[in-house]
Backbone bond lengths (Angstrom), bond angles and torsions (degrees), N, CA, C in turn:
res aa  C-N    CA-C-N  psi(-1)  N-CA   C-N-CA  omega(-1)  CA-C   N-CA-C  phi
1 M - - - 1.444 - - 1.521 108.79 -
2 K 1.296 115.06 152.03 1.472 119.95 -172.82 1.528 112.02 -113.98
3 P 1.338 116.22 170.79 1.461 119.07 178.61 1.536 111.82 -63.92
4 A 1.317 115.01 157.52 1.455 121.11 -178.31 1.528 110.76 -75.76
5 P 1.341 117.81 125.79 1.462 119.35 173.00 1.527 109.02 -69.82
6 E 1.311 116.08 145.28 1.449 120.99 -178.32 1.523 110.88 -63.16
7 G 1.323 115.32 136.56 1.461 120.88 174.91 1.520 115.38 84.20
8 V 1.316 119.24 -4.30 1.448 121.89 178.91 1.520 108.34 -89.06
9 P 1.346 118.43 126.99 1.449 119.42 178.48 1.535 111.98 -58.79
10 V 1.314 115.14 139.96 1.475 120.11 -177.62 1.514 111.00 -58.55
11 S 1.323 116.89 -41.02 1.475 118.94 -179.44 1.526 111.03 -59.40
12 D 1.346 116.83 -36.08 1.470 120.46 176.76 1.539 110.94 -66.51
13 L 1.321 116.28 -39.27 1.466 119.39 178.72 1.514 111.38 -63.31
14 I 1.331 116.73 -41.67 1.462 119.78 178.96 1.515 110.41 -67.94
15 D 1.332 117.41 -42.43 1.464 120.81 175.02 1.532 110.78 -56.22
16 Q 1.314 116.07 -43.86 1.465 121.25 -179.16 1.510 111.09 -65.96
17 A 1.328 117.54 -42.95 1.461 121.47 179.97 1.523 110.67 -61.79
18 I 1.329 116.87 -41.13 1.462 121.50 178.33 1.525 110.02 -64.86
19 A 1.340 116.94 -45.09 1.465 121.29 -179.62 1.529 111.50 -64.36
20 E 1.339 116.56 -39.29 1.464 119.89 -178.20 1.530 112.01 -66.78
21 L 1.309 117.34 -28.53 1.467 119.30 177.75 1.538 109.57 -65.19
22 G 1.318 116.89 -44.39 1.448 121.68 172.00 1.538 114.97 60.75
23 D 1.311 117.35 22.45 1.474 119.49 -179.96 1.529 109.61 -147.42
24 W 1.307 117.57 -163.14 1.454 123.06 -176.86 1.527 112.08 -60.00
25 R 1.341 117.40 -28.17 1.464 118.98 179.70 1.520 110.46 -67.05
26 G 1.320 117.01 -40.48 1.464 121.02 176.18 1.517 111.44 -63.07
27 E 1.319 116.36 -39.14 1.459 120.82 178.96 1.528 110.11 -63.50
28 I 1.325 116.80 -44.64 1.468 119.93 179.48 1.522 110.47 -65.37
29 L 1.327 117.35 -45.93 1.464 120.75 -179.52 1.539 110.17 -60.03
30 A 1.320 117.19 -40.75 1.475 120.52 178.36 1.530 110.62 -65.54
31 K 1.321 117.56 -40.05 1.451 121.55 178.15 1.525 110.83 -64.43
32 L 1.330 117.09 -44.77 1.465 121.18 178.95 1.524 110.98 -61.30
33 R 1.326 115.01 -42.39 1.469 120.31 178.38 1.530 110.07 -59.29
34 K 1.303 116.74 -45.73 1.465 121.70 179.68 1.535 110.89 -61.40
35 L 1.325 116.78 -45.05 1.461 121.00 179.38 1.528 111.80 -63.46
36 I 1.325 116.03 -38.91 1.460 120.14 178.29 1.528 110.33 -61.66
37 H 1.319 117.43 -44.64 1.468 121.49 178.80 1.529 111.90 -66.87
38 E 1.324 116.93 -35.05 1.456 119.71 177.11 1.545 110.30 -68.04
39 A 1.295 116.27 -39.92 1.477 120.52 -178.56 1.537 111.56 -71.44
40 D 1.308 116.48 -34.18 1.481 121.35 -177.41 1.523 109.60 -140.44
41 P 1.331 116.80 90.61 1.454 119.57 -179.93 1.535 113.74 -60.35
42 D 1.334 117.00 -17.44 1.472 120.73 -179.70 1.524 112.96 -94.76
43 V 1.312 117.28 8.40 1.467 121.05 -179.35 1.529 110.15 -61.37
44 V 1.320 115.68 146.06 1.467 121.91 177.80 1.534 107.09 -110.98
45 E 1.322 114.88 130.29 1.458 119.23 175.84 1.526 108.99 -90.42
46 E 1.319 114.77 136.28 1.459 121.14 178.32 1.527 108.11 -133.17
47 W 1.312 115.46 168.49 1.464 122.21 175.88 1.512 106.96 -128.73
48 K 1.338 115.78 106.49 1.469 121.29 -179.22 1.516 108.70 -133.49
49 W 1.309 115.14 145.87 1.456 121.70 176.38 1.532 111.47 56.33
50 G 1.337 116.12 29.22 1.460 120.78 179.03 1.506 114.99 71.82
51 K 1.336 117.50 24.81 1.475 121.32 -179.01 1.520 110.23 -149.01
52 P 1.330 116.31 159.54 1.462 119.15 175.74 1.514 111.57 -69.74
53 V 1.327 114.91 142.61 1.464 122.96 179.45 1.524 106.40 -134.62
54 W 1.334 115.93 135.27 1.456 121.04 176.82 1.510 108.32 -112.54
55 S 1.346 116.19 131.13 1.454 121.89 -173.98 1.522 111.49 -131.88
56 H 1.315 113.61 153.29 1.462 123.47 170.22 1.518 104.93 -160.39
57 A 1.334 116.35 106.16 1.462 122.53 -175.88 1.530 109.80 58.60
58 G 1.321 116.57 35.37 1.471 123.78 -176.55 1.523 108.95 124.53
59 I 1.294 116.58 170.40 1.464 120.81 -177.20 1.527 110.05 -68.48
60 L 1.345 115.16 130.46 1.453 121.34 171.40 1.526 109.18 -88.07
61 C 1.351 115.02 -59.82 1.462 119.04 -179.26 1.515 110.61 -159.18
62 T 1.314 114.58 164.06 1.462 122.74 174.77 1.527 109.14 -108.91
63 G 1.309 115.79 162.98 1.470 121.46 174.46 1.520 108.11 -120.78
64 E 1.318 116.35 110.32 1.458 121.10 -176.36 1.528 109.30 -118.09
65 T 1.314 116.58 142.27 1.456 119.82 178.72 1.525 110.28 -118.89
66 Y 1.307 114.42 135.99 1.451 123.65 177.13 1.519 108.54 -129.19
67 K 1.300 116.82 173.28 1.464 120.32 -176.32 1.540 111.78 -60.23
68 A 1.327 117.77 -40.97 1.460 120.79 -172.74 1.527 114.51 -105.31
69 Y 1.330 117.56 -5.15 1.464 118.59 -177.98 1.536 111.00 -163.87
70 V 1.319 113.84 165.27 1.456 123.25 171.01 1.529 105.26 -111.66
71 K 1.324 116.88 134.23 1.462 121.67 -175.72 1.516 110.15 -119.36
72 T 1.324 114.53 135.80 1.463 120.18 166.29 1.509 106.32 -111.30
73 T 1.316 115.66 122.48 1.469 121.32 176.98 1.523 108.32 -105.90
74 F 1.307 115.43 120.87 1.458 122.07 179.54 1.526 108.00 -89.98
75 A 1.323 116.15 120.67 1.455 121.94 -172.18 1.528 112.33 -59.38
76 K 1.315 117.74 -36.80 1.474 122.56 179.75 1.526 109.76 -118.76
77 G 1.299 116.13 33.29 1.464 122.02 -173.65 1.526 115.44 -55.57
78 A 1.331 117.39 -32.10 1.455 119.42 179.64 1.529 111.63 -64.76
79 S 1.328 117.21 -19.39 1.468 121.63 179.09 1.526 112.55 -98.39
80 V 1.346 115.80 -1.95 1.473 120.08 -176.89 1.539 109.21 -96.34
81 P 1.336 117.14 123.89 1.467 119.21 176.36 1.519 110.91 -61.92
82 D 1.332 116.61 137.71 1.470 122.27 -178.98 1.516 109.71 -132.87
83 P 1.347 117.57 66.77 1.464 119.30 -176.73 1.523 114.80 -62.66
84 S 1.325 117.24 -22.79 1.473 120.56 179.67 1.528 112.64 -87.96
85 G 1.323 117.38 -7.93 1.467 121.20 177.36 1.523 114.24 70.24
86 L 1.318 117.03 36.48 1.468 119.50 179.13 1.531 112.57 -73.65
87 F 1.315 117.91 -33.42 1.465 119.27 179.38 1.538 109.02 -61.34
88 N 1.335 114.92 124.56 1.468 119.43 -177.34 1.528 111.82 -135.06
89 S 1.333 117.17 12.78 1.450 121.03 -176.76 1.535 108.86 -151.27
90 S 1.324 115.73 154.40 1.484 121.77 -179.76 1.531 110.54 55.99
91 L 1.314 116.77 41.96 1.458 121.42 -175.59 1.521 113.66 -83.09
92 D 1.315 118.20 -13.52 1.451 120.97 -175.62 1.511 114.71 -89.80
93 G 1.335 117.51 -12.94 1.457 119.78 -177.25 1.514 112.92 -77.55
94 N 1.319 115.65 167.40 1.460 121.21 -179.68 1.529 112.89 -89.86
95 V 1.328 117.49 -10.54 1.458 119.03 -174.05 1.535 112.15 -125.51
96 R 1.328 117.71 -60.29 1.461 122.00 -172.34 1.534 111.52 -86.35
97 R 1.340 113.79 156.00 1.451 123.06 169.28 1.523 105.76 -142.01
98 A 1.311 116.86 155.51 1.473 119.80 -177.00 1.527 110.52 -141.22
99 I 1.328 113.39 164.38 1.449 121.45 173.24 1.524 107.46 -127.25
100 D 1.315 116.13 126.46 1.462 121.88 173.89 1.538 107.25 -96.89
101 F 1.321 115.87 121.73 1.461 122.65 177.92 1.521 107.59 -103.38
102 R 1.309 117.15 118.98 1.467 121.78 -178.07 1.517 110.18 -105.37
103 R 1.306 114.82 157.51 1.462 122.65 -179.45 1.534 110.31 -54.21
104 D 1.316 114.52 133.82 1.473 122.58 175.48 1.523 114.59 64.13
105 E 1.331 118.58 12.88 1.452 120.57 174.54 1.530 109.15 -96.45
106 A 1.315 115.52 123.71 1.460 119.83 178.19 1.524 108.57 -76.41
107 F 1.328 116.31 153.74 1.445 120.59 174.63 1.524 108.32 -144.26
108 D 1.310 115.81 160.13 1.450 123.40 -177.44 1.535 108.89 -78.77
109 E 1.321 116.53 101.17 1.466 121.03 -177.19 1.526 111.96 -65.16
110 A 1.316 117.63 -36.66 1.461 120.68 178.38 1.526 109.51 -65.27
111 A 1.322 118.33 -41.30 1.449 122.17 178.16 1.532 111.12 -64.09
112 F 1.345 117.15 -37.31 1.459 120.64 177.66 1.525 109.55 -63.98
113 K 1.327 117.74 -44.04 1.447 120.60 178.59 1.546 110.50 -63.78
114 D 1.330 116.28 -36.26 1.460 119.39 175.15 1.531 111.46 -61.41
115 L 1.345 116.49 -39.35 1.461 120.49 177.35 1.532 111.18 -62.99
116 I 1.323 116.41 -41.07 1.471 119.88 177.79 1.524 109.51 -61.32
117 R 1.334 116.94 -47.66 1.456 119.80 179.96 1.527 111.29 -61.60
118 A 1.326 116.51 -39.90 1.461 120.59 178.94 1.519 110.87 -65.94
119 A 1.326 117.29 -36.93 1.473 121.24 177.41 1.531 110.40 -65.72
120 V 1.330 117.34 -38.24 1.469 121.04 175.46 1.512 108.80 -62.54
121 A 1.324 117.37 -43.95 1.474 121.10 -179.83 1.524 110.87 -61.30
122 V 1.331 117.42 -40.50 1.461 121.11 177.82 1.528 109.93 -63.22
123 N 1.329 116.89 -44.13 1.465 121.30 -178.63 1.522 112.99 -67.37
124 T 1.329 116.26 -32.75 1.469 118.26 -175.45 1.531 112.66 -96.01
125 A 1.301 118.64 -7.83 1.471 121.32 -179.09 1.540 109.27 -58.71
126 G 1.293 115.33 126.11 1.450 119.92 176.78 1.515 115.37 79.52
127 K 1.346 117.36 -2.39 1.466 120.18 178.40 1.521 109.21 -95.20
128 K 1.307 116.58 142.94 1.459 121.34 176.52 1.532 109.10 -73.19
129 K 1.299 115.31 142.51 1.461 120.14 -179.24 1.487 111.87 -95.25
């Protein structure tokens, strides 16, 4: 994925990135995006570091695509409760946690939405509304 051209809406950039993938990775990224919006209707889409980023009172997660998987990295994942055990990557760090989504692997969509909501709660804890 490339840097954001000036003046292009972020939603268009994400749509374009998904379309350019043209395979299962684009399908997964589109599904994750939809789930993020369902979990947090107030989420803000951004384009940073050449990839989609979803924020609410700070970064919730990024959407990264690789040859063998799609990754969501939760910026404060180490502080986000994960009772369903979805986090399967970057488990050794003190701050971030990630989920690698591989082709044809099912995942618990409700649990993913719970992680998004929990990440929002972490970001908004102690902040004035």
